[in-house]
N, C-alpha and C positions, 0 to 999 in steps of 0.2 A: 718707699715706691708709692709711686701714684695707684690709687687702688680702682682704677679703670683699663692698667694695664692687663696684659694675657700674655703668660710665659709659660715655661717648665716649673717655677717654682709654683703660680698661682693654680698651675694645673694640680700639682702633687698634691698641695693643701685643700681643692676642690676633691679629688679623688678619696681623701684622708676622711672629711668632711660627710660626704654622702656615705660611705663604710660605716659611719657610725651614727646619723643624724636622717632621718626623715625630712622629706619638702613637700610643701603644699603642691609644685606643680613640678613635674618632670617630662623636658621639651626633648623630643630627639630629631635632631636635623640641625645641623648648623650654615644653612644658607638663609637668604632674606626673609624667607617664612617663618622659620625656627627662630630666628634673630629677633624679628617682630615680635613674636609670641612672647618670648623671655623677658623684653624690655616691657611689654604691655603687662604682663604678670606681675612682675615685680615691683613695678612703679605704682601697681595697684597695693602693694604692701605685702603680697602672698612672696614665701621662700620661694624660690626657683633654682634648680638646676638643669642644663643643656648639655647634651652630649653630641659630639659628630664625629662620624667615621674616619674620617680623613683631614684635611685643611679646610678650614673655613672658606664658605666661596668657592670651593674647589667642583662643584655643580653647575648647574644651570645659572644660578645666581651670579657666577663670573664671569659669564660668556655671551651675557645678553648685548644688544645692540646699543646699550648705555645711553638709555634714552628715558628720561623721565615725562610722557607724553599724554596730553587731554583726551588722546581718543577721537582722533580725527577719522581714523577707518573704521570705527564703531560707528560712526555718525553715515556713513557710506553705507554701513551695513543694516542701518536702523534699529542699531542695539544701543538705543540712548541708556540705558542705565548703566552699562557699564562706560559709557562716554561721560556722563555724569560724575560719576565715581572716579573716574580717571582726573579730572578737569579740578575736580574738590582736591583730591590727593595732592595734584601736582602743585596747587598754591600752598599746602600747608609746606611741604619737601622744601619749594624754592623761597619762601617768605618766611619759616619758623624753623623746620626743624634741621634744614640740612643747606642754609644758604651758600657754606663754603665750598660742598660738592656739587651743587645743582646751579647750573649758569643756562643764561638764555641762549638757544640756537637759533640763527634763522634757515627756514627751509623755504626753497623755491620750487614751485610746479612748474613747469615750462610748459606754456601753451606752443606747441607745435603747428606749423602751417599743415602740414599731414595728418593731424588730427582732428575728428570733427568739431565744429565750434562749438555745437551742444555740450561738449566734455568742458572745454574749458567754464561755462555757462553754471554748469553743474559744480564744478570744483569752486566757483565763485560763491556761490550760492550754500555751500558745504564750509566754506571760511566764516561767511557772515556768521553761520548759526555757531560755528565754533567760537567765535569771537562772542558771543553771546555769552555761551556757557564760561568762557574765562570770568566775565564780568560779572557773571551770576556767583561764579565760584569766591569770588573777592579778591581774585588776582589784579594787582595793580598794573596798570599799563606801562609805568616805568621799570617794571621788572619783566614783564612780557609786553612789547608794542603790539598794539592793532595790526592786523593784515593790510596789505597795500597792493596796488598794480604795478609794475614794473617794465618801463621801454625793453625792448629786445635789446639793446644798446649796455641798459642797465644791468641785465641778466647776465651776460656775457663777461660784462666786469667782474661781476661776483663767482662766475663760477665757468672760467674760461673753457673748461674741456667740452661745455656743450658745443654743438652745430649750428652758428651764428645764424648761419644763411637759412635754418631751418626754422627760426623763433619767429613768433609772432609778438611776442609778450611773454610777460612771467607773473605768477602772484606769487606774493612773498609774504611768510606767516612765522610766528615763531613759537617756540617751544622749549622744553627745558632737556638738556644736556649733563647727565653726570659725569664726573670727570672719570670717577673710575667705578663700575660697580661692586666690584669685589672691595673696594674700601668702603663704599657705604655701608655693605654687610659687618667690615670690621666696626664702623662706627655705631652701629647698632647694638652688636654684641658689646662692645667695649663700655658702652653708655649701660648696659643694662648690669655688666660687672660692677660700675662706678654704684649701681644700686644695691648691690650685693648678689647679684646672681653669680651661682658657682657654674662657670663657662670651661668646657673641657672639650679639647680634640682629641683625634685620634682612639677613641672609644667607640667601638661597633656594637650596635643594638642587634641582638637575635631574637628575641621574643619581648611583646608588649602585653601587659594586661591594662585593664584600669587604675591600677594603682599602685603598679610595679612595672620595673626595665630591667630585663637581665641583659649583659653585655659583657665583654672583656674589652681589655687595654690592648691596643694592637701592638702597640711599642714591648710588651712583655709577655702578652699571652695570659695576665692576671684575669681572673674573672671581675666583675664589677655588678654590684646589683643595687638598684636606686628603689627604695619607697616612698610612694610618694600618696597625696591625696587623689590626686589627678594626674593624668599623663597626657600628654597631645602628640599626637602622631605628625609632624611636618618633614617629612622628607621627602617631599617632590615627587620625581619618576618614581622612586621605590615604595610610596607610600602603599600601594596596592597587595605590597610583602607583608604586612601588618596589618591588614584591611581586606582582605577578599572579596568581598561587595563592590568594592570600587570598580568602575569601567574607566579608565584612561587609556589616551591616545598619545603616546608621547610623541612629539612634534618636533623634528630637527631643522633649526635655523642654521643655516651656514653664513659667514660672512669670510669676504676677502679683504686680502689687506693689502695695499698699494702705497707708495709714497707720495704724498700728497704735490710732490714739485711737477710730480707725472702730468697730476690733472691742473696744473698752472697754478696749485697753492690755491684753492676756492676761500673764498670768505664766506659760503655758507654753503649749506648741505642741500641738496634736490633731491628729487624724486624723478623716475623713470617709470610709466605705467606699466605693465604686465601686460604685453597685445592679447586683446579679448577679454581683460579682466579689469573693469571699471571698478577702482575703489583699491585694487591691488596695484603695489608699489614697489621695486627696488630703489633702495638708500643710496646717497653716496653721502657718506658722513665723518666730514674732517675731523680731528683730535685735536687735542694741545701738543700732542707729542712728535708732531711731523708725518703722521700717516693718516690715511684715510678707509673708512671700512665701507666695502660696498657689499648690502644685503637686504633683505635674506628670504630663505627658503622658507618653506613650509611644507615639510613632506612629513607623515605618518612615518616612524623608525622604533619599532618594538624590539629591535635584536641591538641597539648601542650601546656602548659603553656609557653608563649615565655621568661620568667624571669627565672622560674626554672622547665624544663621539667622533668618529672618523668623518673626513670632508669627501664624499665621494666624488668621481669625476664630473657626474652629470651635473651638479650640483654647479660646480665650474663652469661649467658650459652653459647651462642655463644664465648664470648670474652675467657672464661676459655677452650671452647673445643679447639679453636685454637691456644692458646698459649701452652697449654699441648700437643702438637703435636711435641714440640721441647724442653721440660722442663724434666731435670733426674727425679724432684721428682714433681708430677703434682700440680700445685694449687689447693685448695678448697674454697668453701665460708668462712671457718673460716678464711682466710688469708685477704680477704677483710676489711679493716678497714673502706672504703668509696667511694661513687662513685660520678659522677656527668654527665651532660649532656647540651649541648647546640644545639639549632637549626640554623643550617646555612640555610640562606634566599638565597636557588641558584634559578636563573631564567630559566625556563625550555623554549625552544624556541619552537614556534609553531609546527615544524616539527617532534618533539620525538614524539614517540609511546608511549601509555598510558604503556606497558609491562616493559618498559625501568625503572629500579630502579634510586634511585637519586645517587648511584655510578657514574654512566653513564652521569649524567649532567654537562655538563661543568663548571668549577668555572670563568668563564670569569663574568666581570661585564658588568653592562647594565646602560647606563645614559638615561634620556627620558627628553626631552627638547621641550613640546609642548604649543605654544602660548595658553596662556589665564589659562594656569595651573604651578602649580611649578616644577620646576626642581626635576628630582625624581633619586638618586643613590643607587642601589641595586646590589644584588649578591657579587661576589669577595671572598677575605678571608682576614687573618690580615696581611700576609705576603705585600699584593697589595694596603694597604689603602688610601697610600700616592697618585699611580697613580690615584686610584679611585677618590680621593677628588679633585685630579688635572684636571682631563676630567670633573667633577662637577663644577668646579669655571671658568671651560675656557666656559662653557654653559652660567654662570652666567653674566661673562664678557663681553661673547658677545651681551646679552642683554640688558647690560646696557649701550653699546657702550665704554667700557673701554679697554685701551690699555694693561694695566697692566699686567704682566706676572708673571707665578709662579715661587718663589723661594723656595720652602721646599725640594728640591734635596738634600740639604748639611747644611739646617739650624737645627742646633742642639736642642735638646729640653732640659728644666729645668732640670739643674744636670746633664747634658752630659760631658763629657771629656776623653779625650785621656787615652792612659796607663801614660804617663809621666805626665798627670795633676792628674788623681787619685791617684796616689802613691804619692803625696805629702799632699794629704787630711788626718788630724789628727783625725781617726778614725778606730775602727775595719773594717777588709777586709770585713766582713758580713754587714756592714751597707754600704759600700762603693758600693759593688756590687747591695744592693737594690735604693741606695738614689745618688749612684753619689758624686757629689761635694755638696750635701747638708745632705753627713752624717754628718759632725761636727757639722749643726744645731740639728740636732735629738740627737747626743751624748750631746749637750750642756744643752738640755731640761732633762735629767737624773740627772741634779743637781738641778733641781726646787724643789723637793720631794723625799725621798727613795721609795716611791711608782714606780716611774719611773725607777727607777736604777736597777732593779733587773728582770729578768725573770719572767713572768706571773705564771709560775709552772714549777715544777722539769720535765724535758725533752724537754724544748723550748727555744731558745736563743732571743724569743722575748720580749722586753721589753715595759715598760709602756711608755716611751719615745717616742718609735714608735707610740703608741696610740694615745697620745698627738698630734705628729704631725699630725697625721691622722684627727683628727678634727679643728686643727687649719689652716691647710694648702690645706687637702686633700677632705674637703667639708662631710666626714664623721658625722653624726649626730646619728646614733645609736650603740649598741652594734652589731646587726646582719652587719651593714655596715663594722664595726670594726674588726670581725671576716671572713664573707664572702668574702670581697673583698679588705679590707687593709693589711690582714695577711695571707688569706687563710686557717687559723686555722681551720675552718668549714669544708673544705675538708674531716675532720676525725672529725668524730662526736663528739667520747670519747675525743678529745682535745679541741673543741669548749665547751663541758660541762665544762672542769676543768677552761676555760679560762674566762667564763661570769663575775664570781662576780669581779675578779681583774679588767676586762674590764669596768665593771660599774661603779668600783671605780674609775678609770682614766678617765670615761664619767662626774662623778660629778667634778671631780678636774677640767676639762677643761671648764665645763659649769660655775660652781659657784666658782670658784678657791679655794675650800677646797673639802675634801671629807668627808665620815661619817664613821670614822674610826679613831683611834688614831695613831700619828704619829709614821712612822715607822713599822706599823703592817699590817700584810699580813691574809688574810683571814683562812688561815692554821694554824694562831696562831703562828707564827714566824716573827721575827722583820728584818728588813734591817740592 
């Protein structure tokens, strides 16, 4: 078995190990922050155990805008330190850490005739500074091209849904798009496992000290206790439950999902300014899967379920109202095929007034290092997870008196490969974009059973082989895991309904080595 694989067998071995052996660092939280901490710590030579109460990436980390961006909005707010950190981390992610998962995406800022001309001038100036940050970070223009001015006609060709009659011209810039945020989490966790970290899902912590974690196995109810030289609280929106001195403002970010064909199959993302809020935008983000995300909101929500926040009607109304100010044919609720929301664990500084919304709260992260307490890391965003992890593990290393330095800036994740390497992988381009150098392994699974070789249903390219890989190598244990966070089919509920039965057959095959159907037969009665 590949030592980076995560599955029920590796979970059992890890549980057995931590029951008998202390570790240097125990990490609580299996989102992108905890994953980053685990990888940083284990790659410095520390022994590491990580626990996650549910599925990996099932909280905020799996429901973001799926962008790895250089911080343009932070420039608009004069938050230069966050913008610089974002640009630097984007460079490492796109060129060294995960070039197979993070790809360039063009963004168009439309210059509308009804908008004051000074706004376009300010946007253009911002893009000049943004490009200076790109160059200063070491990002090659071959990876992210320089911004440019487009004619109104060129803008319409790239984003057909925009009202052509309202366009003066447009500004085109480039940023990073992660193929799948939950897959990035899995890549970091599996890389940590490859270095020897003990990674366990379905283990819920109930109490933390500076040297121990009290938890229980949510599958069996059995108690779990981890003894460590240091403990890191990386539980995101739940962090204050283990560190009562934290002041968090959970912010709900809602996205709508529409079929890209309804938008004319755009070739770039684009922005629509929120009326009356210069520097705040709603984005239309085309995805490789044939849908586009429209988002996002930024509203404080202290009562939401951190794993699956509800999408309020007012969020839908807000996004439609803003986006329709720029569309030639307005979107309606009938065009919405899905929606999702995530909670950002924003850190509210003590000096901020109660009237300020979460859109005004900085995206800086916070590491607390108080003697007698766990190290806590919270805040930040997907793009800067690695820097957050480095700061947290620096604090751990200082506690442990270790001189070990961070090595993750250019540490490739499992599956990573530069273009020349990926071009040699014997697999379809779609799989290479999703799995990198492991695409050939996924492709080989399709030969084990006819069920694994064909798409789950008409209208998707996702095959049973991808689901089998998710169970064997990526820790999936249920149909919901497969549809929600390994394939993202559940972002369109209608697609999830069509995929449930074939997904169940693959799950049976993965668990039992057989399935409850005749060879080659599929739920629709056809044969492979």
